[in-house]
Structures are given as structure tokens and as C-alpha cells.
N, C-alpha and C positions, 0 to 999 in steps of 0.2 A: 696520830695514826687513824683515829676515828674520822677526823676531817678529811684525810686523804682517801679513805675508803668511801666516804659519802660523795666526794667529788667524782671518784671513778664510777660509782653506781649511777650518778647523774649523767655522766658522759655516755654511758652504755644505753641509758633510757632514751636520751635525745637521739642517739644514733639509730636505735631501733625505730623511733617515731619517724625519722626522715626516710628510712628505708620503706616503711609501711606506706608513706605518702607518695613515693615516687611513681608507682604504677598508675595511680589515679591521675597524676599530672600528664603522663604520657597518653592515657586514654582520652583525656579531654582534648589534647592537641590533635590526636588522630581524628576524633569526631569532627573537629572544626574544619577539616579538610575535605569532608564528604558533602556531596550535593545529591539529594534524592528527588527525582522527578516522579510524581505520582502516577499511578495507573490511570489511564484516560487522557494523559497528555498527548496533544496533537502536534504533529510536526509536518510542515509543508515540504514536499519533495518534487523533483522533476526527474523523469526517466533519462538515463544515459544511453539507452538503446531501445529499439522498438520491441513490442511484444504482440503476438498474434496467435489466436487459437488455431490458425491454419498450420503453423509451424512449431509452436511451443509444445514441449513434452514435460511431464512431471519430473522434477529434479533439475530442470534447467535453471541457471542462475539469473537473478534480477539485479541490475545495477542502477543506482539512483544517487542523488545528492540533495542535501537540504538547501532550500532557496531563501530561508529567512531564519535568523537566529532565535533560539529558544532561551529566554531570560528568566532567571529565578532570583528573587531578592536582589535585584540590580546587578546580578552577575550573569555573564553569558555562559550558559551550561552547554549549549550545542551551537557552535558558530555556523553561519551560512557557509556552504561549500563542503560541509562534512559528508564523507561518503557513506552510503547506506547499501548494504548487501542483503539479498534475500534469495528465495527460491520459489519456483513454481510448484504448487502442491497438487493441483488437479486441473485438467483441461477437458472441456466438453464442447464439441463442435455442434452447430445447429443441425437439426434434422431436416429431412426433405418434406415431411408433412407437418410436424410440430416439434417444438423444443428449440429454445434459444441457445446461442453460443454462450459459454460461461468459462471463466478462468479464476482460479483462486491462488493467491500468492501470500507468503509470509516473509517478513523482514527479520533477519537474524543477527545483524551486527552493525554497529557504528564504527567507522574508521576515521579518526581525526587526522588532519593534515600532517601532524607530527608522528603518526603511527600508533597513537594510543587507540586501542580497540576495546569496545564494550559489547558484550553479548546481550542480546535483547530479544524479547518476543513482541514483535510488532505486526499489526495487520492493517489492511486498507480500510479506512473509514469513509472515504469519499473520493470521487474522481472528477473534480471540478474542471479539469482540462479536457474531458472527453465529451463529445457532442451527442453520441448515440449509445452511450453505455451508462449504467447505474449500478450501485452496490445493493446487495441484499444480504440479510442474515447477520448474525453477530461476528462471523468470521470475515465479512467483507468480500464476499464473492462478487466479481465484476460480471455483469450480465448485459448482453446486447438488447437494445430496445425491441419492442414488438414490431413486426413487419406486416401487420394486417392491412394497413393503408397501402403499402407497396403492392401487396397481392391484389387488392381491389383495383388498383390503378392498372395492373397488368391485364386483369380480366376485362375491365372497361375499355382499355385501349385496343385489345384484340377484337372485342365485340364491335367497336366503332369501325375498325378497319374492315371487318367482315361485312358489316352493313353497307359500307361504301362500295365494296366490290359487288355485293348482291344487287344493289340499286342500279349499278351501271349495266350489269348483265341481264337482269330480269325485272327491272322496275320496282314498284313499291313492295310487291310480295317477295321479290328476291331480297330486298333489304332486310325484311324480317328474318328470312331463312339465314341470310349471311350473318346477321347479328347473333343468332343462336349458335351457329357453327363457330363464329369467332369467339363468343363467350366460352364455349366448351373448350376451345383450344387454349384460351387464356387460363382457364381453370387447370388444365393439364400442365401448362407451363409452370404455374405457381406451385402445384403440388410436387412436380419433379425437380424443381430448383431448390438447392440447399440454401438455408438462410445465411445472412451475412455473418462473418466472423467478428469477434471482438478484436479490434486493432487499436493499440495504444502506440502512437508515434514517439520518436525521440523528443524529449522536452515536455511530454504530457504531464500536467500537474496532477499529483496524487497526494492525498492527505493520509499520513500514517498515524496510527494511534497505538500507544503502549498498552499491552495487555496486563502488565504488572508493574510495580514500582521499579525504577532503574536508579542505582546508586553509582555516582561518578566520583572519581578522585580529582578534586579541584586543582591540585598541584600539577596534575598531568594534562589537564585540558589545555593550558596555555604554555606548556613546556616548549623549549626550543625544538625545532625540527631535527629529526635524527639523521 
């Protein structure tokens, strides 16, 4: 009887031990399926549609896709061709006297080809595909380049035209007067003309940066298409 009781107590103890260990095994399995990309991870993108400060408004959507895979520990975390969606946060057109055109956008989600969607906070880190734009600030505002050289060329061009007309009509003295009038006209044109808009064409290369760590479910990254 004592032996039977001892065996029963032993079975109960072993059963309780197994139950206590089961959650730990499940947690380990769940952890092994997660991939975390650190804050500061950079992802190369290409725009799927053009963006311009002339027509864009805050709240407008931004559509892009990844152009090169992001790899972590020899595993593809974000395949090339993954869709990226974002939104226009603010738009500023260039002024007539001063002020450059600017546009700010943020990326809000990754959409894998199989439909797996991940919410993210991403911003623009660089615009290597743009010739006349650059980024500024931590939020990655895209700003149009300075146009001081363009304004100077406008003034010089109209001054030269005025000098030519003055020389024809009144000789050397007329050339000086014409140059002055032409320069004044060029200055007026430069001041009244609005600066160039930020324009990013379809296919423009943009570098996105994660603003916080992103955790991905590895089992869903490569799951079959829905």
C-alpha cells in the first residue's frame, strides 16, 4: 500500500513538472520565429508614382517598393519588391522672393507580396535619385536646391540683352543705359518668379530609415501567396 501511494505521488509530481515546463518551450519556439530590425535600418526604395509640391497636399498617399532585399543573419527579412505605403505630412511651395519648396513624408506600412502587412514608422534619410533636391533635419524633409545661380543668370542675361539693344540704338552710351535697364528688368523677373517645385518622378530612388525597431514574423515573410 505504501509503495502504491509512493508511485502515485511520484506520477503526480512528474505530471506537474511537465505542465510547468510546457509554456517555456512554447515561448522559446515563438521567439525563434521573430526577426527584429533595429532602429536606423536603411531600406532602398523607388517611387511608384510622381510627387510634386505643385500638386501634393498633406494627407496624400505615397506608394513605393523596395529595390534591394534587407538581410539579417543570412535570412531575407524584407524581399526586393515589397510594397511600401506612406503619406504626405506637409507641403511648402517656394516663395516669390525667398523660401525654397519643401515636402515631408512618412512611411507607415510594409506590404509583402503575400499580403503580410507590418506597421512601421519610417522617414526619408536620403534622395540619391534626385538631382536638385536634398534632405534636411531628423525628419527627412526634402528641400529644393538654392536657385541663386539661376536668378543671377536671369539678371545677367537681361542686362546683356539690354546692352545690345542700347548699343544698336545709341552707341556706347546707350549700351550702358540699356544694360542698366536690362539688369533692373532681370531683377524684377527674378523677384516675381516663384522658385522651382520639388518634383520626384516615378522611379526616383529614396532611402527610407526606420525610426524605431521593427519586429517581423519570420513564418509569414515567406508564406505562400494568399
